C-alpha positions as a Markdown table, in Angstrom:
| # | Residue | x | y | z |
|---|---|---|---|---|
| 1 | Met | 31.3 | 6.8 | 9.7 |
| 2 | Thr | 30.7 | 3.7 | 7.6 |
| 3 | Val | 27.2 | 2.7 | 6.2 |
| 4 | Ile | 26.6 | -1.2 | 6.1 |
| 5 | Val | 23.8 | -3.1 | 4.7 |
| 6 | Arg | 22.1 | -6.1 | 6.1 |
| 7 | Asp | 18.8 | -7.9 | 6.4 |
| 8 | Leu | 16.3 | -6.7 | 9.0 |
| 9 | Arg | 16.1 | -8.9 | 11.8 |
| 10 | Pro | 12.5 | -9.1 | 12.6 |
| 11 | Glu | 13.0 | -10.6 | 16.1 |
| 12 | Val | 15.0 | -7.8 | 17.2 |
| 13 | Arg | 12.7 | -4.8 | 18.5 |
| 14 | Ala | 15.4 | -2.2 | 17.7 |
| 15 | Asp | 15.3 | -3.1 | 14.2 |
| 16 | Val | 11.8 | -3.1 | 13.2 |
| 17 | Glu | 11.2 | 0.0 | 15.2 |
| 18 | Gly | 14.2 | 1.6 | 13.3 |
| 19 | Phe | 12.8 | 0.4 | 9.9 |
| 20 | Ala | 9.3 | 1.9 | 11.0 |
| 21 | Arg | 11.1 | 5.3 | 12.1 |
| 22 | Val | 12.7 | 5.8 | 8.7 |
| 23 | Arg | 9.6 | 5.0 | 7.0 |
| 24 | His | 7.5 | 7.2 | 8.8 |
| 25 | Arg | 9.9 | 10.2 | 8.1 |
| 26 | Ala | 10.3 | 9.4 | 4.6 |
| 27 | Leu | 6.5 | 8.6 | 4.0 |
| 28 | Pro | 4.4 | 10.2 | 6.7 |
| 29 | Phe | 1.2 | 9.6 | 4.7 |
| 30 | Met | 1.6 | 5.7 | 4.7 |
| 31 | Leu | 0.5 | 3.5 | 7.6 |
| 32 | Phe | 3.3 | 1.4 | 9.3 |
| 33 | Thr | 4.0 | -0.1 | 12.6 |
| 34 | Ala | 6.9 | -2.0 | 14.0 |
| 35 | Asp | 4.5 | -5.0 | 14.2 |
| 36 | Ser | 3.3 | -4.7 | 10.8 |
| 37 | Ile | 6.6 | -4.6 | 9.3 |
| 38 | Ala | 7.7 | -7.7 | 11.3 |
| 39 | Tyr | 4.2 | -9.4 | 10.1 |
| 40 | Asp | 4.7 | -8.4 | 6.3 |
| 41 | Leu | 8.0 | -10.3 | 6.5 |
| 42 | Ala | 6.8 | -13.2 | 8.3 |
| 43 | His | 3.8 | -13.7 | 6.2 |
| 44 | Ser | 5.3 | -12.8 | 2.6 |
| 45 | His | 4.7 | -15.6 | 0.0 |
| 46 | Pro | 7.8 | -18.0 | -0.7 |
| 47 | Asp | 7.7 | -17.1 | -4.4 |
| 48 | Ala | 8.1 | -13.5 | -3.5 |
| 49 | His | 11.6 | -14.0 | -2.3 |
| 50 | Ser | 11.1 | -11.1 | 0.0 |
| 51 | Arg | 13.8 | -9.3 | 1.9 |
| 52 | Leu | 13.7 | -6.3 | 3.9 |
| 53 | Leu | 17.0 | -4.5 | 4.1 |
| 54 | Val | 18.4 | -1.9 | 6.4 |
| 55 | Ala | 21.2 | 0.5 | 6.0 |
| 56 | Glu | 22.9 | 1.2 | 9.3 |
| 57 | Glu | 25.6 | 3.9 | 10.2 |
| 58 | Asp | 27.3 | 3.5 | 13.5 |
| 59 | Gly | 24.5 | 1.4 | 15.0 |
| 60 | Glu | 21.6 | 3.5 | 13.6 |
| 61 | Ile | 19.1 | 2.7 | 10.9 |
| 62 | Ile | 19.3 | 5.4 | 8.4 |
| 63 | Gly | 17.7 | 3.7 | 5.1 |
| 64 | Thr | 15.4 | 0.8 | 4.2 |
| 65 | Ala | 14.6 | -1.3 | 1.2 |
| 66 | Gln | 11.7 | -3.5 | 0.4 |
| 67 | Val | 12.6 | -6.2 | -2.2 |
| 68 | Gly | 11.0 | -9.0 | -3.7 |
| 69 | Phe | 8.8 | -10.5 | -6.6 |
| 70 | Ala | 5.3 | -10.0 | -7.8 |
| 71 | Tyr | 4.5 | -13.5 | -7.4 |
| 72 | Asp | 1.0 | -13.3 | -8.6 |
| 73 | Ser | 1.8 | -11.8 | -11.8 |
| 74 | Pro | 1.5 | -14.0 | -15.0 |
| 75 | Gln | 4.7 | -12.5 | -16.4 |
| 76 | Pro | 7.6 | -14.1 | -14.4 |
| 77 | Gly | 10.6 | -12.2 | -13.2 |
| 78 | Gln | 8.8 | -8.9 | -12.2 |
| 79 | Gly | 10.9 | -7.6 | -9.2 |
| 80 | Tyr | 10.5 | -4.7 | -7.0 |
| 81 | Val | 13.0 | -2.5 | -5.2 |
| 82 | Asn | 11.5 | 0.4 | -2.9 |
| 83 | Val | 14.4 | 2.3 | -1.3 |
| 84 | Tyr | 13.6 | 5.1 | 1.3 |
| 85 | Thr | 16.2 | 6.8 | 3.5 |
| 86 | Asp | 15.8 | 9.1 | 6.3 |
| 87 | Pro | 15.5 | 12.5 | 5.0 |
| 88 | Val | 18.2 | 13.8 | 7.6 |
| 89 | Ala | 20.6 | 11.1 | 6.3 |
| 90 | Arg | 20.5 | 11.7 | 2.6 |
| 91 | Arg | 23.8 | 11.8 | 0.7 |
| 92 | Arg | 25.8 | 9.3 | 2.9 |
| 93 | Gly | 25.6 | 6.5 | 0.3 |
| 94 | Ala | 22.8 | 4.4 | 2.0 |
| 95 | Gly | 20.5 | 4.4 | -0.8 |
| 96 | Ala | 23.2 | 3.3 | -3.4 |
| 97 | Leu | 24.3 | 0.6 | -1.2 |
| 98 | Leu | 20.6 | -0.6 | -0.5 |
| 99 | Thr | 19.9 | -0.6 | -4.3 |
| 100 | Ala | 22.9 | -2.5 | -5.3 |
| 101 | Val | 22.3 | -5.3 | -2.8 |
| 102 | Ala | 18.6 | -5.3 | -3.8 |
| 103 | Glu | 19.4 | -5.8 | -7.5 |
| 104 | Glu | 21.8 | -8.4 | -7.0 |
| 105 | His | 19.3 | -10.5 | -4.9 |
| 106 | Leu | 16.7 | -10.0 | -7.5 |
| 107 | Ala | 18.9 | -10.6 | -10.4 |
| 108 | Ala | 20.3 | -13.9 | -8.7 |
| 109 | Asn | 16.5 | -15.2 | -8.3 |
| 110 | Gly | 15.6 | -14.7 | -12.1 |
| 111 | Ala | 14.3 | -11.0 | -12.4 |
| 112 | Arg | 13.8 | -9.7 | -15.7 |
| 113 | Lys | 12.5 | -6.3 | -14.9 |
| 114 | Leu | 12.6 | -4.1 | -11.9 |
| 115 | Phe | 10.4 | -1.6 | -10.7 |
| 116 | Ala | 10.9 | 1.1 | -8.1 |
| 117 | Trp | 8.6 | 3.7 | -6.7 |
| 118 | Val | 10.3 | 6.9 | -6.2 |
| 119 | Leu | 9.0 | 10.3 | -4.7 |
| 120 | Asp | 8.7 | 13.0 | -7.3 |
| 121 | Glu | 11.6 | 15.2 | -6.1 |
| 122 | Pro | 14.3 | 16.2 | -8.2 |
| 123 | Asp | 17.2 | 14.5 | -6.4 |
| 124 | Asn | 15.2 | 11.2 | -6.1 |
| 125 | Arg | 14.4 | 10.9 | -9.8 |
| 126 | Ala | 17.9 | 11.8 | -10.8 |
| 127 | Phe | 19.0 | 9.0 | -8.4 |
| 128 | Ala | 16.8 | 6.4 | -10.3 |
| 129 | Glu | 17.7 | 7.7 | -13.7 |
| 130 | Arg | 21.5 | 7.3 | -13.1 |
| 131 | Arg | 21.0 | 3.7 | -12.5 |
| 132 | Gly | 19.2 | 3.1 | -15.7 |
| 133 | Tyr | 15.6 | 3.1 | -14.5 |
| 134 | Leu | 13.0 | 5.0 | -16.8 |
| 135 | Ala | 10.0 | 6.8 | -15.6 |
| 136 | Ser | 6.6 | 5.4 | -16.2 |
| 137 | Arg | 3.3 | 6.0 | -14.4 |
| 138 | Ser | 2.7 | 8.1 | -11.3 |
| 139 | Ala | 0.6 | 7.9 | -8.2 |
| 140 | His | -0.8 | 10.4 | -5.6 |
| 141 | Phe | -0.8 | 10.1 | -1.8 |
| 142 | Leu | -3.8 | 11.8 | -0.5 |
| 143 | Arg | -4.7 | 13.3 | 2.9 |
| 144 | Leu | -8.3 | 14.1 | 4.6 |
| 145 | Asp | -8.6 | 16.1 | 7.7 |
| 146 | Leu | -10.9 | 14.1 | 9.7 |
| 147 | Ala | -10.9 | 16.2 | 12.9 |
| 148 | His | -11.8 | 19.5 | 11.3 |
| 149 | Gly | -13.2 | 18.6 | 7.8 |
| 150 | Thr | -16.7 | 18.1 | 6.8 |
| 151 | Leu | -17.7 | 14.6 | 5.4 |
| 152 | Pro | -20.5 | 14.4 | 3.0 |
| 153 | Pro | -23.7 | 13.3 | 4.9 |
| 154 | Arg | -24.8 | 9.7 | 4.6 |
| 155 | Glu | -27.1 | 9.2 | 1.5 |
| 156 | Pro | -30.3 | 7.0 | 1.8 |
| 157 | Leu | -29.6 | 3.5 | 0.4 |
| 158 | Pro | -31.3 | 2.0 | -2.5 |
| 159 | Pro | -33.9 | -0.4 | -1.5 |
| 160 | Asp | -31.8 | -3.4 | -2.7 |
| 161 | Val | -28.5 | -2.1 | -0.9 |
| 162 | Glu | -27.2 | -2.5 | 2.7 |
| 163 | Leu | -24.0 | -1.5 | 4.1 |
| 164 | Arg | -22.2 | -4.2 | 6.3 |
| 165 | Thr | -18.7 | -4.2 | 7.8 |
| 166 | Gly | -15.9 | -6.3 | 7.2 |
| 167 | Ala | -16.6 | -7.8 | 10.8 |
| 168 | Asp | -19.7 | -9.4 | 9.3 |
| 169 | Phe | -17.8 | -11.5 | 7.1 |
| 170 | Ala | -15.5 | -13.0 | 9.9 |
| 171 | Asp | -17.0 | -16.4 | 9.6 |
| 172 | Asp | -16.5 | -16.6 | 5.8 |
| 173 | Pro | -14.5 | -13.9 | 4.1 |
| 174 | Arg | -14.0 | -15.7 | 1.0 |
| 175 | Pro | -17.1 | -13.4 | -0.8 |
| 176 | Leu | -14.5 | -10.3 | 0.3 |
| 177 | Phe | -11.5 | -12.1 | -1.4 |
| 178 | Glu | -13.4 | -12.7 | -4.6 |
| 179 | Leu | -14.7 | -8.8 | -4.6 |
| 180 | Asp | -11.0 | -7.7 | -3.8 |
| 181 | Ala | -9.6 | -10.0 | -6.6 |
| 182 | Gly | -11.8 | -8.8 | -9.2 |
| 183 | Thr | -11.4 | -5.3 | -8.6 |
| 184 | Met | -7.6 | -5.8 | -8.3 |
| 185 | Ser | -7.5 | -6.9 | -11.8 |
| 186 | Asp | -8.7 | -3.5 | -13.2 |
| 187 | Glu | -6.5 | -1.4 | -11.1 |
| 188 | Pro | -4.1 | 0.6 | -13.3 |
| 189 | Ser | -0.6 | -1.0 | -12.8 |
| 190 | Asp | 2.6 | -1.7 | -14.7 |
| 191 | Ile | 2.4 | -5.1 | -13.6 |
| 192 | Ala | -0.6 | -7.5 | -14.4 |
| 193 | His | -1.8 | -9.5 | -11.4 |
| 194 | Glu | -3.8 | -12.8 | -11.2 |
| 195 | Phe | -5.1 | -12.7 | -7.6 |
| 196 | Thr | -6.3 | -16.2 | -7.1 |
| 197 | Asp | -4.5 | -17.5 | -4.0 |
| 198 | Tyr | -7.0 | -17.4 | -1.3 |
| 199 | Glu | -4.7 | -18.6 | 1.6 |
| 200 | Ala | -2.2 | -16.0 | 0.5 |
| 201 | Trp | -5.0 | -13.3 | 0.7 |
| 202 | Leu | -6.0 | -14.4 | 4.2 |
| 203 | Ala | -2.3 | -14.1 | 5.3 |
| 204 | Glu | -1.6 | -11.0 | 3.7 |
| 205 | Thr | -4.8 | -9.0 | 3.6 |
| 206 | Trp | -7.3 | -10.2 | 5.8 |
| 207 | Arg | -5.3 | -11.1 | 8.8 |
| 208 | His | -2.9 | -8.3 | 8.5 |
| 209 | Pro | -2.5 | -6.4 | 11.8 |
| 210 | Leu | -3.4 | -3.0 | 10.5 |
| 211 | Leu | -6.7 | -4.1 | 8.6 |
| 212 | Ser | -9.7 | -3.0 | 10.5 |
| 213 | His | -12.6 | -5.3 | 9.9 |
| 214 | Glu | -14.9 | -2.9 | 11.9 |
| 215 | Leu | -13.9 | 0.0 | 9.7 |
| 216 | Thr | -14.0 | -1.8 | 6.6 |
| 217 | Ser | -17.3 | -1.1 | 4.6 |
| 218 | Val | -19.1 | -3.3 | 2.2 |
| 219 | Ala | -22.1 | -2.5 | 0.0 |
| 220 | Val | -24.2 | -5.6 | -0.3 |
| 221 | Val | -26.8 | -5.8 | -3.1 |
| 222 | Asp | -29.4 | -8.6 | -2.7 |
| 223 | Gly | -27.2 | -10.4 | -0.4 |
| 224 | Arg | -24.0 | -10.3 | -2.6 |
| 225 | Pro | -20.9 | -8.1 | -1.9 |
| 226 | Ala | -20.9 | -5.6 | -4.6 |
| 227 | Ala | -18.5 | -2.9 | -3.5 |
| 228 | Phe | -16.1 | -2.2 | -0.7 |
| 229 | Ser | -13.6 | 0.1 | 1.0 |
| 230 | Ala | -10.9 | -1.7 | 2.8 |
| 231 | Ala | -9.6 | 0.2 | 6.0 |
| 232 | Arg | -6.5 | 0.2 | 8.1 |
| 233 | Thr | -5.6 | 2.0 | 11.1 |
| 234 | Asp | -2.3 | 2.2 | 13.1 |
| 235 | Gly | -3.9 | 1.8 | 16.4 |
| 236 | Gly | -4.0 | 5.4 | 17.0 |
| 237 | Ala | -5.6 | 8.3 | 15.1 |
| 238 | Arg | -4.4 | 7.7 | 11.6 |
| 239 | Tyr | -6.7 | 5.6 | 9.1 |
| 240 | Gly | -6.1 | 4.7 | 5.5 |
| 241 | Thr | -8.3 | 3.2 | 2.8 |
| 242 | Val | -6.1 | 0.8 | 1.0 |
| 243 | Met | -8.4 | -0.4 | -1.8 |
| 244 | Thr | -12.0 | 0.8 | -2.7 |
| 245 | Gly | -13.8 | -0.7 | -5.7 |
| 246 | Thr | -16.9 | -2.1 | -7.2 |
| 247 | Ala | -17.6 | -5.4 | -9.0 |
| 248 | Arg | -18.0 | -4.8 | -12.8 |
| 249 | Ala | -21.4 | -6.0 | -12.7 |
| 250 | Phe | -22.5 | -3.2 | -10.3 |
| 251 | Arg | -20.5 | -0.3 | -11.6 |
| 252 | Gly | -22.2 | 3.0 | -12.3 |
| 253 | Arg | -24.5 | 3.1 | -9.2 |
| 254 | Gly | -22.3 | 5.1 | -6.7 |
| 255 | Leu | -22.0 | 2.0 | -4.5 |
| 256 | Ala | -18.0 | 2.6 | -4.0 |
| 257 | Lys | -18.8 | 6.1 | -2.9 |
| 258 | Leu | -21.4 | 4.8 | -0.4 |
| 259 | Ala | -19.1 | 2.2 | 1.1 |
| 260 | Lys | -16.2 | 4.7 | 1.5 |
| 261 | Asn | -18.3 | 7.5 | 3.1 |
| 262 | Asp | -19.7 | 4.8 | 5.4 |
| 263 | Ser | -16.3 | 3.6 | 6.3 |
| 264 | Leu | -15.0 | 7.4 | 6.7 |
| 265 | His | -17.9 | 8.1 | 9.2 |
| 266 | Arg | -17.1 | 5.1 | 11.2 |
| 267 | Ala | -13.6 | 6.1 | 11.2 |
| 268 | Arg | -14.2 | 9.5 | 12.6 |
| 269 | Ala | -16.6 | 8.1 | 15.2 |
| 270 | Ala | -14.0 | 6.0 | 16.2 |
| 271 | Gly | -11.8 | 8.8 | 17.1 |
| 272 | Cys | -9.5 | 8.8 | 13.9 |
| 273 | Thr | -8.4 | 12.4 | 13.0 |
| 274 | Glu | -6.3 | 11.7 | 9.7 |
| 275 | Ala | -7.6 | 9.8 | 6.5 |
| 276 | Phe | -5.0 | 8.8 | 4.0 |
| 277 | Thr | -5.4 | 6.9 | 0.6 |
| 278 | Gly | -3.5 | 6.6 | -2.7 |
| 279 | Asn | -4.5 | 6.8 | -6.5 |
| 280 | Asp | -2.7 | 6.3 | -9.8 |
| 281 | Ala | -2.6 | 9.5 | -11.3 |
| 282 | Gly | -4.5 | 8.2 | -14.3 |
| 283 | Asn | -7.6 | 6.9 | -12.4 |
| 284 | Gly | -9.7 | 10.0 | -12.8 |
| 285 | Pro | -13.0 | 8.6 | -11.4 |
| 286 | Met | -11.3 | 7.6 | -8.1 |
| 287 | Leu | -9.4 | 10.9 | -7.9 |
| 288 | Ala | -12.9 | 12.5 | -8.4 |
| 289 | Ile | -14.4 | 10.7 | -5.6 |
| 290 | Asn | -11.7 | 11.5 | -3.3 |
| 291 | Lys | -11.8 | 15.1 | -4.3 |
| 292 | Trp | -15.6 | 14.9 | -3.4 |
| 293 | Phe | -14.8 | 13.7 | 0.1 |
| 294 | Gly | -12.4 | 16.4 | 0.4 |
| 295 | Tyr | -9.0 | 14.6 | 0.2 |
| 296 | Glu | -6.0 | 16.8 | -1.0 |
| 297 | Ile | -2.9 | 15.5 | -2.8 |
| 298 | Cys | 0.1 | 15.7 | -0.2 |
| 299 | Ala | 2.8 | 13.9 | -2.4 |
| 300 | Thr | 3.3 | 12.1 | -5.5 |
| 301 | Glu | 5.3 | 9.0 | -6.3 |
| 302 | Val | 6.7 | 7.8 | -9.8 |
| 303 | Arg | 7.2 | 4.3 | -10.9 |
| 304 | Tyr | 10.5 | 3.6 | -12.5 |
| 305 | Ala | 11.5 | 0.4 | -14.5 |
| 306 | Arg | 14.6 | -1.0 | -15.5 |
| 307 | Glu | 15.0 | -4.0 | -17.9 |
| 308 | Leu | 17.8 | -6.6 | -16.9 |
| 309 | Gly | 19.8 | -8.2 | -19.8 |
């Protein structure tokens, strides 16, 4: 049996469904659909030089890779290669082939440093280290049982605060872009970001097929968005918060907790039964908030990096 690596064909339904299937098996705590995978590729920024690769064995997709550049980083040449194989198809060479093709693509487009997320398992870490990658920060995936767990009750709002949904900003989402950009710059990361491209944000975030405007909650203070919890769903019972944050001027008031609690209650009322999120392992305040909600760590990834000569 021969394994080959090629580009994903987003117009071929079997390709995007195969990519989604592998990702679901490798990362069951993240939200993907075939449609969202095709959308991500179609709407990636030109400067990202994005590619989605698949490893195929006898016509079956057994491995995947997301490859590209952090185009919004002030540091040029920051590339990423995230490789995941089907757990039942490991040790067939798919990961090595995907990594080699990805690294060649990034190097040809000027990469200076490569970053890769690796599930915190001995075989995966050894795979990265054999290829010259060094471990950096780690991040946790967290899960909350919405069907059987107990959410904290809704708290009374301060007199100057109201809770709205993302749908309330449908006519003009720019205030949410500004809030998202401001909080993103404070997120713990190995890569600095300068998130200034409103049109790219509209395409990659606001219009993303998984984003639920109705379940995204925004805490507004005196008419100004001050904190938010952005929600995604897979169209079924799975829900995830992909960003929760507060503008610097409003921190220390518990507004992010209010927004996230509101979003979680909305999600449960809408029929969602599982909630997922992720946190940098060093982000103590957000981990404490999620523990307060009842989230439990279900997996950990380690960020690996490799300098290119």
